[in-house]
N, C-alpha and C positions, 0 to 999 in steps of 0.2 A: 553075759554070753549072747543073751538076746539081742542086745545091742551089736554085736560083732556079726551075729547071723543077718541081721536086718541091713548092715553095712555091705555085707558081702552079697547080699541079693540085689542092692542097689547097683554096685560095681558090675554084677553079672548082667543086670538088665541093661545097663548102659553099654556094655560090651556088645550086647546082641544089636542094638541100634547103630553103633559105629561098624559092626561086621556087615549090617545090611546097607549102610550108607556106602562103605567101601566096596563092596560087591556091585552097588549099582552104578558107581563110578568106573569100576573095572569093565562092566558089561557095556557102558556107553562107549568106553575107549576102545574095546573091541569093534563095536558096530562102526564107530568112526575110522578105525584103520580098515576093516573090511570093506567099507564103501570106497575109501581111497583106493585101494588094492584093486577092486571091481572097475572103478573108473579107469585107472591105468590099463588094465589088461584090455578092456573094451577099446580104449583109444587106440593102443598098440595094434590090435586085431583091425580096427577100422583103417588105419594108416597102412597096415601091411596089405590089406585087401585093395586099397586104391593104388599103391605101388605096383601090385601084381597087375592090376587092370590096365595101368600105364604101360607096363611091359609087354601085354598081349597086343595093345593097340600099336605099339611101335613096331612089333613084329610083323603084324598085319600090314601095316603101312609100307615096311620095307619090302615085304613079298609082293605087295600089289604094285609097287613101283618098279618092278624088275622086267627086263625084256629077255626074249630068248631068240636065238637064231633059228629062222626057217629055212630050210634047204642048205645048200652047200656054200663053201667059200670059193670065189673063182678068181683068178688073177690073170690079167691080160699082159701080154708084152709085146713089144714093137723094137724096130730098129735092127741094126746089123752089126755086132751080134746081138741076139735078143736080149732085152732087158725089161724086166716087169715095170709096167707104168701105172695100172690101176689095180686095186683090190675091191672085189664086190662081194657084199653079203646082204642077206635080207633078214629084217627082224619084225617081230609082233610081240605084243604085250603077253605076259603069263596068262593062264586061265584066271579069269576073275579079276585082272590087273586094271590099274588105272592109267589115265593119260601120262606119257613121258615126253617132256619137250625135246625135240629135234632141231634146234635152231643154232647152227655152229657160230652164228653171228651175234647171238644174245650175249650181255655182259654178266647175268645173274640167272640163277635157275636153268642151267643148261646141261646137256649131256656132253661129256668130254670124252674123247677117244684117244689113247696113248699108244704109240707104236714103240716096240723094242725089238732088237737083234742083237747079234754078237758085238755089233760096231756102234750102232746108234741108238739112242734114246729121244724121244720127242714126246713129251706129256700132254701135248695139246695140238693135235693134227687137225687140220681142215679136212672137212668131209662135206658131202651133200646128201641129202636125204630125199628121195623122190618116190612118190606114191606108186606102188602097184595096186594096191586096193586102199582107197581113202578119200578125204575129202579136200585135198590140197592145202591144208593148213601145216603148221609145224609141229603139230602134236601128234605123236603115235598114240591113237585110241584104240580101245577094245575093237576087235574086228579088223583092224586095218594092218597092212603090211606094207613096209617100206623097204626100199632098195638103198643101201648106204654104199656111197662110191668114195673110196680113198684114193687121191691122186699122189702116187708116191713121190713126184717130184717136187711137191711142196713140203715134204716132210724135212726138217731142218736138224742135222746135215741129211742130204739125200742119200738113202741107203742104195748099196749096190746089191740087188737081190739076185744072186747067181744060183746056179743049179745046187740043189741039195740044202740051200740056206734055209735055215729055221727063223720064223718071226712070230712075235705076239702081238695081238691086239687087246686092249683093255677098254672095254666101253663101260663107263662110269656115269650112272644116272644119278640125279641130283637126291633121290630117296632111296631107291632099291640097291640090290646086291650088284657087285661089279661081275661083268660078262667078260669071262677070259676066253679068248680065240687064239690057240697056238697051232699053227700049220707049219708045212715043210714043202718047199718047192720040189718038183720032181728033178731027176737025175738029167733030164734033158728038157729044156724049156720050149714051149710051144706058144703060139699067138693066144690060145685061150686055153687055160688049166683049171681043172676042178682039183683042189687041194684037200688033201687028208691029213 
């Protein structure tokens, strides 16, 4: 019996050692898994923060590259009967805006004006941009105001802008939002018309 008791004690002592070793292995496994999980969570958080920052900067860039109409839209007409031959409007950058290229002859990085009415669509209309307040270059910079002149005879095909005709101009800058200008001609044409 004494022999049996001493054998049981040995087995029981060995079980304690194995249990301690198993516990240490399990604890190490938990630490490794927790470390990997923490790394994944931190990496995902950093990646999300970077993507959020990129989105904010893209939004700011788009807002800063936007122009606005200053004043009214004016149409001039000539001939007999009167027909609209020019559309004028003034533009400036939005508050805190960045420079916007206004060179209709450029091949890249340029502002494009599209014309649409019930019969005509031209996605790249020739225009001129003259300084009202500015330094004479082809950039619309903060603090500058430029007069945009669209000769309707160069729109392809040429529109027949008659009384009560509605048209849309879309000014698309390289970075900013599209400026949509929709106006209707009055019931009776005059040589100079402020459009509403």
